[in-house]
C-alpha positions as CSV (number, residue, x, y, z in Angstrom):
1,S,17.3,10.7,-8.5
2,L,17.5,12.5,-11.8
3,Q,16.1,15.6,-10.3
4,Y,18.7,15.7,-7.6
5,H,21.5,15.3,-10.1
6,I,20.2,18.1,-12.2
7,K,19.9,20.3,-9.2
8,T,23.4,19.6,-8.0
9,H,24.8,20.0,-11.5
10,M,23.2,23.4,-11.7
11,E,24.6,24.7,-8.4
12,K,27.5,27.1,-8.6
13,E,30.9,25.7,-8.0
14,E,31.3,28.0,-5.1
15,D,28.3,26.5,-3.4
16,R,29.4,22.9,-4.0
17,L,33.1,23.5,-3.3
18,P,33.2,26.5,-0.9
19,F,36.8,26.0,0.3
20,K,39.4,27.5,-2.1
21,C,43.2,27.0,-2.1
22,N,44.9,30.4,-2.0
23,E,47.9,28.9,-3.9
24,C,46.4,27.3,-6.9
25,D,42.6,28.1,-6.8
26,K,41.5,24.5,-6.6
27,R,38.3,24.1,-4.7
28,F,37.2,21.6,-2.1
29,S,33.9,20.5,-0.4
30,S,35.4,20.4,3.1
31,K,37.9,22.4,5.1
32,A,39.7,19.1,6.0
33,N,40.2,18.3,2.3
34,L,41.5,21.8,1.7
35,A,43.9,21.5,4.6
36,A,45.3,18.2,3.3
37,H,45.7,19.7,-0.2
38,E,47.4,22.8,1.1
39,N,50.2,20.6,2.5
40,S,51.2,19.9,-1.1
41,H,52.3,23.6,-1.3
42,L,54.5,23.7,1.8
43,V,58.2,24.3,1.0
44,D,61.1,25.0,3.4
45,G,62.2,28.6,2.8
46,D,65.8,27.8,3.5
47,T,66.3,24.6,1.5
48,G,63.5,24.9,-1.1
49,K,62.5,21.3,-0.3
50,K,58.9,20.2,0.1
51,I,57.6,19.9,3.6
52,Y,54.9,17.4,4.7
53,Q,52.8,18.6,7.7
54,C,50.5,16.6,10.0
55,D,47.0,17.9,10.0
56,V,46.5,16.8,13.6
57,C,49.5,18.2,15.4
58,D,51.3,20.3,12.8
59,Q,54.5,18.3,13.1
60,M,56.6,18.6,9.9
61,Y,58.5,16.0,7.9
62,G,60.8,16.0,5.0
63,N,59.2,13.2,3.2
64,K,55.7,11.8,2.7
65,G,56.6,8.3,4.1
66,A,57.7,9.8,7.4
67,L,54.5,11.7,7.7
68,Q,52.4,8.7,6.9
69,K,54.3,6.7,9.6
70,H,53.7,9.5,12.1
71,I,49.9,9.7,11.3
72,L,49.6,6.1,12.3
73,M,50.5,7.2,15.9
74,H,47.3,9.4,15.9
75,I,45.0,6.7,14.5
76,G,46.5,3.6,16.0
């Protein structure tokens, strides 16, 4: 309804998106979405390469494709 849209629009961003990334200040509506986003900031301290980490078991991979293949193990 229009009243609902007006109410949600007027709410503070902190109320609508309470989970904030410490790296880039982006905000998210759920902790799971924040966790998935935070993976985009992971970098190997020795090599400087990006690291992709599984949200389920914390296993780490050097590329997104390997992580996606791994995730299938959890859902399939």
